[in-house]
C-alpha positions in Angstrom: 0.2 0.0 -0.1 1.6 3.3 -0.9 -0.3 5.5 1.8 2.3 8.3 2.3 5.4 6.5 0.9 7.3 7.8 -2.1 9.7 6.6 -4.5 12.7 9.1 -5.1 15.4 9.0 -7.6 18.7 10.0 -6.0 22.4 10.4 -6.6 25.0 12.9 -8.1 23.6 15.4 -5.7 20.1 15.5 -6.4 16.7 13.9 -5.3 13.8 13.7 -7.2 10.3 12.5 -6.3 9.0 10.2 -9.3 5.1 10.3 -9.9 3.6 6.8 -9.2 1.6 5.5 -12.0 1.0 2.1 -10.4 1.4 0.9 -6.8 0.4 -2.8 -6.2 1.7 -5.6 -3.4 4.0 -6.9 -6.5 4.7 -3.9 -8.7 5.4 -0.1 -8.5 5.5 1.7 -11.7 6.8 5.3 -12.0 7.7 8.0 -14.6 10.7 9.6 -14.8 9.7 13.3 -15.0 11.4 15.8 -17.6 13.5 17.5 -14.7 16.6 19.7 -15.5 18.5 18.2 -12.6 18.1 14.6 -14.1 20.8 14.0 -16.8 20.4 11.9 -19.8 23.1 9.2 -19.6 23.6 9.2 -16.1 23.2 6.4 -13.6 20.8 7.0 -10.3 19.4 4.7 -7.4 15.9 4.5 -7.1 14.2 4.0 -3.5 11.0 4.3 -1.4 10.7 6.5 1.5 8.0 6.9 4.1 6.8 10.5 5.1 9.4 10.7 7.6 12.3 10.5 4.8 13.3 7.0 6.4 14.1 4.5 3.7 11.8 1.6 3.4 14.1 -0.1 0.6 17.3 -0.4 -0.2 19.2 2.1 -2.5 21.5 -0.8 -4.1 19.9 -0.9 -7.4 20.6 1.7 -10.0 19.0 2.7 -13.1 20.5 4.7 -16.1 18.4 7.4 -17.8 18.1 7.3 -21.7 17.4 10.6 -23.6 
């Protein structure tokens, strides 16, 4: 259940809230926003935080952002 939880993309000095398009017991889908802080070709971590900014997930997985 999403509740007050949120998904963040971070690394390289940035932290960007990702809009959630689907949150189910087995899958979370987000959209990478058109944000000038996010650089194409860069690798970032994604994680889930609660409303107290505590990590609920590991941040050991990363994604590469394409153009």
